[in-house]
LOTI-285211 format. One record per residue (C-alpha): residue number from 1; x, y, z. Coordinates in steps of 0.02 Angstrom, whole numbers, always signed. Layout:
% residues N
k	x	y	z
NUM	X	Y	Z $
...
//
This chain:
% residues 448
k	x	y	z
1	-1823	-759	+511 $
2	-1684	-816	+629 $
3	-1515	-745	+582 $
4	-1368	-865	+575 $
5	-1252	-716	+533 $
6	-1188	-800	+375 $
7	-1172	-656	+254 $
8	-1236	-629	+78 $
9	-1129	-483	+18 $
10	-963	-501	+109 $
11	-828	-632	+88 $
12	-793	-730	+246 $
13	-711	-898	+287 $
14	-813	-1057	+295 $
15	-715	-1093	+454 $
16	-569	-1017	+548 $
17	-504	-839	+554 $
18	-485	-710	+415 $
19	-393	-545	+420 $
20	-297	-437	+293 $
21	-342	-446	+108 $
22	-187	-492	+5 $
23	-136	-508	-177 $
24	-288	-418	-248 $
25	-283	-432	-437 $
26	-371	-474	-599 $
27	-280	-612	-691 $
28	-322	-744	-821 $
29	-506	-692	-829 $
30	-530	-697	-640 $
31	-530	-580	-493 $
32	-415	-649	-358 $
33	-437	-608	-174 $
34	-309	-686	-58 $
35	-318	-660	+129 $
36	-231	-695	+294 $
37	-302	-858	+357 $
38	-297	-967	+512 $
39	-400	-1116	+453 $
40	-408	-1209	+619 $
41	-440	-1067	+741 $
42	-580	-937	+734 $
43	-477	-838	+860 $
44	-325	-820	+747 $
45	-214	-937	+846 $
46	-72	-1024	+756 $
47	+27	-979	+601 $
48	-45	-876	+460 $
49	-79	-947	+287 $
50	-150	-870	+129 $
51	-326	-922	+82 $
52	-397	-885	-91 $
53	-561	-833	-170 $
54	-583	-810	-357 $
55	-724	-741	-463 $
56	-759	-698	-645 $
57	-873	-552	-600 $
58	-857	-506	-414 $
59	-1026	-590	-383 $
60	-998	-777	-407 $
61	-854	-832	-295 $
62	-759	-994	-272 $
63	-651	-1031	-120 $
64	-502	-1134	-178 $
65	-429	-1160	-4 $
66	-253	-1131	+61 $
67	-129	-1078	-73 $
68	+23	-1025	+30 $
69	+88	-1111	+186 $
70	+228	-1070	+310 $
71	+335	-1216	+254 $
72	+510	-1143	+230 $
73	+642	-1086	+354 $
74	+616	-906	+295 $
75	+426	-904	+327 $
76	+404	-1040	+457 $
77	+306	-930	+579 $
78	+183	-858	+456 $
79	+147	-808	+277 $
80	+108	-626	+313 $
81	+25	-495	+204 $
82	+74	-444	+29 $
83	+16	-404	-147 $
84	-7	-467	-323 $
85	+62	-405	-489 $
86	+18	-471	-661 $
87	+161	-489	-784 $
88	+134	-582	-947 $
89	+47	-747	-919 $
90	+91	-757	-734 $
91	+29	-680	-573 $
92	+173	-635	-457 $
93	+135	-633	-271 $
94	+243	-546	-141 $
95	+226	-574	+46 $
96	+322	-560	+209 $
97	+390	-721	+279 $
98	+386	-709	+469 $
99	+518	-798	+574 $
100	+525	-791	+764 $
101	+682	-867	+839 $
102	+663	-960	+1004 $
103	+735	-868	+1151 $
104	+711	-720	+1267 $
105	+677	-590	+1133 $
106	+558	-443	+1122 $
107	+531	-484	+936 $
108	+534	-297	+899 $
109	+718	-254	+906 $
110	+784	-432	+896 $
111	+732	-613	+876 $
112	+627	-590	+719 $
113	+658	-603	+532 $
114	+551	-510	+405 $
115	+587	-586	+236 $
116	+507	-519	+78 $
117	+464	-669	-30 $
118	+410	-691	-212 $
119	+310	-833	-291 $
120	+216	-845	-455 $
121	+65	-938	-518 $
122	-14	-973	-688 $
123	-186	-1017	-620 $
124	-202	-919	-458 $
125	-182	-1063	-336 $
126	-38	-1177	-387 $
127	+121	-1089	-336 $
128	+302	-1090	-396 $
129	+455	-1111	-287 $
130	+477	-970	-161 $
131	+617	-843	-181 $
132	+678	-723	-46 $
133	+705	-548	-115 $
134	+746	-447	+42 $
135	+789	-485	+223 $
136	+834	-392	+383 $
137	+1009	-356	+317 $
138	+935	-254	+173 $
139	+836	-130	+278 $
140	+904	+34	+347 $
141	+996	+9	+511 $
142	+873	+123	+602 $
143	+732	-3	+571 $
144	+669	-128	+697 $
145	+629	-307	+649 $
146	+453	-251	+599 $
147	+463	-224	+411 $
148	+323	-302	+311 $
149	+175	-300	+191 $
150	+254	-271	+18 $
151	+155	-181	-118 $
152	+238	-184	-290 $
153	+203	-84	-448 $
154	+292	-31	-608 $
155	+341	+151	-634 $
156	+446	+225	-775 $
157	+507	+56	-832 $
158	+564	+0	-660 $
159	+479	-102	-522 $
160	+456	-23	-352 $
161	+407	-95	-184 $
162	+340	-5	-31 $
163	+355	-85	+141 $
164	+281	-34	+308 $
165	+406	-18	+451 $
166	+437	+23	+632 $
167	+596	+120	+672 $
168	+702	+87	+825 $
169	+643	+253	+897 $
170	+463	+185	+895 $
171	+404	+290	+749 $
172	+322	+224	+591 $
173	+379	+246	+412 $
174	+368	+173	+237 $
175	+520	+109	+142 $
176	+535	+118	-48 $
177	+642	-11	-138 $
178	+671	-19	-325 $
179	+747	-140	-449 $
180	+926	-105	-497 $
181	+985	-49	-670 $
182	+1041	-225	-715 $
183	+873	-300	-664 $
184	+750	-157	-687 $
185	+629	-268	-785 $
186	+653	-421	-675 $
187	+549	-448	-519 $
188	+668	-583	-459 $
189	+824	-476	-483 $
190	+916	-361	-364 $
191	+820	-233	-263 $
192	+897	-84	-174 $
193	+837	+42	-47 $
194	+784	+206	-129 $
195	+706	+314	+5 $
196	+601	+328	+162 $
197	+430	+409	+179 $
198	+413	+478	+354 $
199	+300	+595	+452 $
200	+356	+640	+628 $
201	+248	+590	+776 $
202	+129	+486	+672 $
203	+117	+318	+759 $
204	+246	+186	+799 $
205	+213	+67	+652 $
206	+144	+89	+476 $
207	+62	-71	+414 $
208	-6	-120	+243 $
209	+61	+24	+137 $
210	-9	+50	-38 $
211	+45	+181	-166 $
212	-77	+212	-309 $
213	-128	+347	-433 $
214	-295	+430	-470 $
215	-303	+551	-616 $
216	-115	+575	-610 $
217	-110	+609	-422 $
218	-15	+491	-308 $
219	-82	+431	-141 $
220	-4	+334	+2 $
221	-122	+224	+100 $
222	-62	+158	+268 $
223	-130	+77	+426 $
224	-36	+166	+565 $
225	-31	+100	+741 $
226	-12	+212	+893 $
227	-108	+368	+842 $
228	-189	+475	+974 $
229	-376	+442	+989 $
230	-497	+589	+985 $
231	-686	+609	+984 $
232	-697	+616	+794 $
233	-532	+544	+730 $
234	-436	+382	+756 $
235	-574	+317	+867 $
236	-524	+134	+846 $
237	-376	+41	+919 $
238	-285	+59	+751 $
239	-324	+170	+603 $
240	-318	+162	+412 $
241	-309	+309	+293 $
242	-214	+399	+158 $
243	-103	+548	+117 $
244	-87	+637	-48 $
245	+86	+681	-114 $
246	+103	+829	+5 $
247	+94	+712	+156 $
248	+4	+856	+244 $
249	-167	+786	+288 $
250	-214	+609	+335 $
251	-391	+557	+291 $
252	-465	+400	+365 $
253	-540	+274	+245 $
254	-676	+226	+366 $
255	-744	+303	+527 $
256	-842	+151	+588 $
257	-797	+12	+709 $
258	-728	-121	+593 $
259	-602	-76	+458 $
260	-416	-104	+435 $
261	-276	-154	+314 $
262	-355	-101	+148 $
263	-275	-135	-20 $
264	-316	-69	-194 $
265	-300	-139	-369 $
266	-356	-96	-546 $
267	-492	-186	-643 $
268	-489	-221	-830 $
269	-604	-70	-859 $
270	-481	+42	-762 $
271	-581	+60	-603 $
272	-478	+62	-444 $
273	-557	-51	-313 $
274	-519	-54	-128 $
275	-553	-200	-11 $
276	-519	-194	+175 $
277	-525	-311	+322 $
278	-690	-284	+412 $
279	-605	-308	+578 $
280	-461	-241	+682 $
281	-335	-324	+796 $
282	-340	-302	+985 $
283	-520	-239	+987 $
284	-619	-217	+1149 $
285	-776	-289	+1066 $
286	-817	-462	+1002 $
287	-887	-561	+855 $
288	-1000	-704	+913 $
289	-976	-801	+751 $
290	-813	-861	+829 $
291	-918	-973	+942 $
292	-989	-1048	+782 $
293	-817	-1082	+709 $
294	-774	-931	+601 $
295	-730	-747	+623 $
296	-715	-590	+518 $
297	-750	-541	+339 $
298	-690	-424	+203 $
299	-778	-264	+151 $
300	-872	-258	-11 $
301	-760	-195	-152 $
302	-763	-5	-157 $
303	-733	+100	-311 $
304	-618	+244	-268 $
305	-610	+397	-379 $
306	-602	+587	-374 $
307	-763	+687	-375 $
308	-790	+850	-469 $
309	-702	+947	-332 $
310	-550	+833	-341 $
311	-591	+749	-176 $
312	-563	+562	-156 $
313	-727	+467	-135 $
314	-777	+285	-109 $
315	-931	+200	-181 $
316	-994	+21	-176 $
317	-937	-79	-327 $
318	-1053	-55	-475 $
319	-1092	-240	-491 $
320	-1191	-228	-329 $
321	-1335	-145	-423 $
322	-1371	-308	-514 $
323	-1419	-387	-347 $
324	-1563	-266	-318 $
325	-1731	-355	-310 $
326	-1882	-261	-245 $
327	-1888	-72	-230 $
328	-2004	+30	-121 $
329	-2005	+212	-70 $
330	-2016	+287	+104 $
331	-2050	+460	+175 $
332	-2005	+548	+336 $
333	-2104	+477	+481 $
334	-2123	+304	+404 $
335	-2100	+142	+499 $
336	-2024	+22	+372 $
337	-2015	-167	+378 $
338	-1890	-256	+266 $
339	-1768	-401	+273 $
340	-1580	-411	+278 $
341	-1489	-387	+164 $
342	-1553	-222	+96 $
343	-1495	-54	+28 $
344	-1561	+118	+78 $
345	-1535	+273	-30 $
346	-1590	+448	+11 $
347	-1551	+629	-28 $
348	-1534	+742	+125 $
349	-1565	+927	+156 $
350	-1576	+933	+347 $
351	-1549	+831	+506 $
352	-1615	+653	+506 $
353	-1625	+492	+605 $
354	-1634	+308	+556 $
355	-1678	+197	+704 $
356	-1671	+8	+717 $
357	-1722	-86	+873 $
358	-1538	-101	+919 $
359	-1450	+51	+844 $
360	-1476	+231	+790 $
361	-1399	+327	+646 $
362	-1413	+516	+666 $
363	-1356	+671	+576 $
364	-1370	+825	+687 $
365	-1275	+988	+704 $
366	-1144	+939	+575 $
367	-1105	+768	+651 $
368	-1156	+596	+591 $
369	-1163	+466	+730 $
370	-1182	+278	+732 $
371	-1236	+219	+905 $
372	-1284	+46	+967 $
373	-1427	+41	+1091 $
374	-1422	-148	+1120 $
375	-1256	-221	+1174 $
376	-1310	-398	+1126 $
377	-1313	-338	+945 $
378	-1162	-223	+955 $
379	-1060	-346	+1059 $
380	-962	-208	+1144 $
381	-974	-79	+1004 $
382	-1042	+86	+1068 $
383	-1030	+245	+966 $
384	-932	+315	+819 $
385	-951	+492	+751 $
386	-885	+592	+604 $
387	-893	+779	+570 $
388	-986	+823	+412 $
389	-1029	+1009	+390 $
390	-1161	+963	+260 $
391	-1241	+795	+228 $
392	-1315	+786	+54 $
393	-1351	+600	+36 $
394	-1336	+431	+121 $
395	-1317	+257	+48 $
396	-1329	+114	+173 $
397	-1292	-68	+133 $
398	-1347	-187	+271 $
399	-1296	-370	+261 $
400	-1349	-503	+387 $
401	-1208	-453	+506 $
402	-1117	-306	+424 $
403	-1163	-129	+380 $
404	-1074	-3	+267 $
405	-1133	+178	+260 $
406	-1079	+301	+124 $
407	-1109	+486	+154 $
408	-1098	+631	+29 $
409	-1064	+520	-120 $
410	-934	+424	-22 $
411	-834	+569	+50 $
412	-854	+483	+218 $
413	-885	+298	+253 $
414	-929	+205	+413 $
415	-930	+16	+432 $
416	-977	-101	+572 $
417	-1015	-280	+614 $
418	-1181	-308	+705 $
419	-1270	-465	+760 $
420	-1461	-454	+763 $
421	-1555	-612	+807 $
422	-1672	-595	+658 $
423	-1652	-549	+475 $
424	-1814	-449	+491 $
425	-1774	-263	+502 $
426	-1895	-138	+579 $
427	-1838	+39	+539 $
428	-1908	+206	+592 $
429	-1856	+350	+479 $
430	-1867	+536	+516 $
431	-1806	+677	+404 $
432	-1774	+570	+249 $
433	-1866	+527	+89 $
434	-1791	+391	-19 $
435	-1792	+211	-76 $
436	-1753	+40	-6 $
437	-1700	-107	-113 $
438	-1703	-287	-52 $
439	-1547	-376	-112 $
440	-1504	-548	-175 $
441	-1342	-622	-111 $
442	-1178	-664	-197 $
443	-1140	-845	-236 $
444	-995	-913	-133 $
445	-950	-1097	-139 $
446	-800	-1207	-102 $
447	-705	-1285	-244 $
448	-781	-1448	-304 $
//
C-alpha cells in the first residue's frame, strides 16, 4: 500500500511545523501535550506559538489548536518552550517569552530579552492573563541573553525553577531559582536566584533542562549544544541526555538520528513519562513531509524507571500494548512480510541482523548499528552506532515514517524518521527468534 507518511503512533501537526514538547501534564482528567508550533510554515519560519493535544488515555487524542500566541511586548518574537504544573483546580504553564530588538545585534550578548512568563488555565486551552516572573535583569551577570525553557516543581514546601543558559564565556549551565520566604507557596510571587549547575567544557548552551526524581535519586536532563562529536557519542548536531546527582557521567537519552528537547512528567499512577521532539535543529538531512505541508513529530511516551541494577531505562508506554492486533512468530533465517505499523520483540544471545530493503540493523562485536542503504528513504541519514557489550533483547516499534528501537530493556534507545514509499515491510532476519505484532493506530482528530 502506498505510504503517505501520516503516522499512526506519533503525534504530529495536521499542518505546519512542530518542535519541542511543552507543558506535559495530567490535569482535570486529561493528559496535556503542548508543543512549539509554526502553524503556517512546515519549515519553522515565523514566530513560535504553543499548539495543544489532549487525551484521556494517551491513545485517543484531540488537537485543540493554538493556545498561546506571541501577542505581548514581552513575548512578541515567540512563545518559547516551558512546562506545566498542576496546583489545585488550575494548570499553571511557564514559558520563555522571546523578544528580539531591531538593530545591529548578535542576539547572544545583546539585543534579546528572555522573559519567564506564567499563565494558568482551568480547561487546558483557555488561558489567563500573562505575568512576567523573571527577565534579563534577574539572571547572573555572567549570563548571555540566552536563558530559557523553565521547568518548575515543588520541593520541601517551596517552588523551584530550572532554566537553561549560555554564559558570556560560551559555556552552558543551568540556573536554579526558588520562591522567596514571603511567597514560598505562591507561583506568582517573588523568585530569587539560588545556584548554578555547571560542568566545565560541556557545550556552549544547555537547553530544555528538567530535574526529576526516580526512587529518591535526582537527575538533571539537558539538551546541550556544542559537544564534540565522536563515533559512538554525540553523533548528532545537538545532543540530549542526563546526569545523576554526581554530575560525573552524561548518558544520552537516544542514540538515533532524530531526538531532542525531551521533557518528563508524572502520571496519576506514578509512572514518569518522557516525550521528546523526534527531530533536531540544523540537521544535514531532510523530512519530505514538509513538501506536503507539515514537518516533525513527537516520540511515543516512554516510561522511565530504574532496573534491578539501579540503571535508568526507557520503555514504550504501557498503553501501547492495547494496540496490538495480530501476532506471529519468526525464526532466524526467515523472510517476513508485514505492514507498517508493527512491533518486533526478540530475546538475543549472539550477533544478529534485521534487514529491510532500505536499511539494516546489526549487532556485531559489541556494537549496535542502524544504517540506511537507500538515501531516498533515509533522506540524508546514514549511520548511527552505540556500544553495547551485551545485547540481551530488542524491541522495535515501526510507524509509517518513524522507528524507535529499545535495547536491553531500554538501557539504550535509537530513534529515526524514515520515508518508505510503501507501508508493506519485507524483512529478512538472521540470528533472532521472536514475535511480530501488527498494530492499530491511535485516534487523533481536530476539535469539532
